[in-house]
N, C-alpha and C positions, 0 to 999 in steps of 0.2 A: 504494500500500500504506500509506504514512504517513497519508494522508487517511483511509483506512478505519479505521486504528487509533485515530486521534484521535476520529473520530466515535463509535466503540464505547466508548472510555474515558470520553467526556464525557456518557455517559448519566446519571451521577450516582446518586442513591439510588433513583430510580424512572424507568422508561423510558416515554416517551409517543410513540406513533405517531399523528399527527393524523388525525382522522376527524370530519367535520362532521355533527353530529346536533343536533336541537333541544334547547335548554336546558330546555324544559318537562319533559323526562324526569328532571330532577333530583328527588330526594326531598326535599321541603321540610318534612317532619314535624318536630315539636318533639323534640329529643333531649337527654337528660340527659348531662352531661359532667363529668369530674373531671380537671382539668389536672394533669399530673405536675410534680414540682419542677424548677426550672431546673437544667440540666446541660450539661456539655461532654463529648462522646463522641468518641473517636478510633477509627479503623478501619484494619485492614490490608486492602489491595485486591489481589486476584489476578485476572488476566485470562488466559484461554486462547482464542486466536483463530487459526484456520488453522494449528495446530501451534506457534504462537508463544506463549511465556509471558512475561507482563509483571507488574510489581508496582508498588504505589504506596501512598498513604495518604490518608485522608479525615478531616476534622475537622468536627463538627457541634455547633452551640450552640443550645440551646433555652432561651428566657427567657420567663417568664410572671409577671406581677405586675399587680395592680389592673385586672383584666379586659382586659389587653392581652398580646399575645405577639409574639415576634420569633424567627425561625429564620435562622441563617446556616450555609452549607456551603462548605467549601473542599476541593477534590480535587486531588491532585498525583500525577503519574506519575514514576517514577524515570528514564524516558527523555525526557519532554517538559517536566517541571516542572509548574507550575500549569496545569490544563486546564479547571477549572470553578469558578466562584464563583456562588453563588445566595443569595437572601435572600427572606424572606416576613415581612410584618408586618401586624398587624390587631388585632381585638378579639374580643369574644364576642357571640353572639346566642342566641336560643332554639333554634337548630339546631346550636350548637356554635361552632367557630372561624369567624370572619368575616373573611377576608383583605381587606386594602385595596390592597396592592401586592406583586407578585412580580417580582423582578429576576433576570436570569441573564446571565452572561458566559462564553462558551466560548472556548477557545483558537482564535485566528485568525478569530474571528467577532465581529460587532458585538454590543454589549450589547442585551438585549431587556427590555421592561417591560410587565407586564400589570397593568391597573388595575381594581379593583372599585369603581366609582363608586356609593357608597351614596346619594347625593343623587338621581341619576337611575335608580338600580337597573339599571346597565348594566356589563357586562364589556367592556373595551376593550384593544386591543393596539397598541403603537407600531410594529409591523412589518406590520400587516394592517388592512384596513378592516372586516373581519368583527366584529360585536358580538353579544353575547348578553344577554338579560334576566336580572337577578338575581331569583329567586323564593324563595330561602332555602336555605341548606345548601351552596352552591357552594364548591369548594376550589381551591387551586392545587397544583402538583406537589410543593411542599415541605410545605404545611400538611396535605395529605391523610393523611400518615403519622401526624401528631400528633393529627388528628381521630380516627383509628382508636384510638390509644392512649387518648385522653381518654374515648372511648365504652367501651372495654374496662374502664377503671378504674372507671367509674360503674356499669356493668351487666355485670360479669364472667359472670354466669349466662346472659346472652343470647349470649355468644360461645361457642356450643356447636358441636361438630363438625357440619359440613354446612350451617350457617346462612350466608346471603349478605347482603352489605351493598353498596348501590350509591350512588355519589355522582357529581356532575357536576364534572369537573376541568378547569381551564384551564391551558394550557401557554404556549408562546412566542407563538403566533399563532392558536390554535384551542382548542377545548374538546370534551370527549366524556364519556360516562358511563363510569365505572370500576366494575366489580363485583369484590368480594373474597369468597372462600369460606374459612370457618374449617376448618382441618384438625385432625387428631388431635394430642394433646399429644406433645411430643418432648423428650428429654433430650439436650443437646448439650454438648460440652466447650468451655471458655472459660478465659481467664486468671483468672476468678473461681471456677473449679471447674466441676463438672457442674451445668448449669442446666436446670431444668424450664421449657419454653417452650411457647407456643402458635404454631403455624405457620399463617400466612395466605397464601393464594395469590391473586394478581390474575389473574382470568380473561383469556385472550388476546383482543385485538380481532378482529373478524371477518376483517380482511384479513391477519392474521398468526396463524393458528390454531396454529402450532408454537411460538410464543413463550411462555415461562414465567417468572413473577416470583414469588418467595417471600420472605416476611418472617417472622422469628422474634422474638416478643416475650417478655420474661421477666417474669412476674408478680411474682416475688420481688425484682426490681430495678425497681420502679415501672412495670413494663410497657415499659421502654425497649427499643428495637430492638437486638438483639445480633448478628444476622446478616441479610444481604440477598443474594439471588442472582437473577441474570437469565440465562436460557438461551435462545438463539435457535434457530430451526428447524434451522439448519445445525450446531448443537452448540457454537457460540461461547458462552463463559461469562464472566460477571464476578461475583465474590463479594466481599462486604465482611464482615469479622468484627471485632467490637469488641475493642480491645486496652486501652483505658483509659477511666475514667469518673470525672468530678469534678463533684459537685453544687455548685451555686452558690446564693448567697443571692438570694431573689426580691425 
C-alpha cells in the first residue's frame, strides 16, 4: 500500500505513462512564443486514493532570462516528506522552448537524467538505451507546461475552445506524443479571488483511456498554472491548487 501511495504522489505536475512511438510524429513547425516573467509558485496538494486522503505541498520556480530558462519543482507529502525533485533547463529555438537536460529524483528511486543533445540532435536517457531524433519542438515533462503557457501568451486567439495542440514529450526513459485540447473558459476560486481561467485537458494515452489530466491557466496572472488535476480510471485523484505567487527578477 505504501509503495502504491508513493508512486501516485510522485506523479508531480504532469503524469506520463511511457509509450514508444516514433519521434517523427512531433510537430516541428515554427511557433511564436512569449515567455512569462520569472516566478515562484506554491501549491496545496490533495490526494484521494482508495478512500485515503493525503495532503502535501509543491513549490515550482520558473526562471527565464537572455533566451535561457530553468524550471525546478519540489513536492512534499505530509506523510513521507520530500517525494519528488525535478528540474529542466534549456534555451529557445524557432519552435519555442528547447530543453537541454531534464532531471528527476523520486523518493526511494535513483535519480534519472534525460539529455537533449543538440550537437547530434538526439534525445538520450541515463536509464535506457532507447534514443530519439530531435526534429524540432520536443519537450520534457516539466518544460511542456511552460511551452503551452508561452504559446498561449503569444497567440491567445488561437487557444480557442476545441483546438488541439500536440507535442513530443520525453520522460525518464521514453518519449511519446502528448495532445492537449482547449476547453471552455472557467471561473475558479483562489487565494487571489475569483479567477477567469482557460482549462486545458491532456488527452489520455491509448493504453489508459480512463485517465484524465486538466490544467487551469489564468490569463490575468501571466497565464500561470493555478490548478492541476489528475484523475485515474479507478477514481484516484491528485489536485494541486496555487496558494502563493512571487514574481522574480529575470
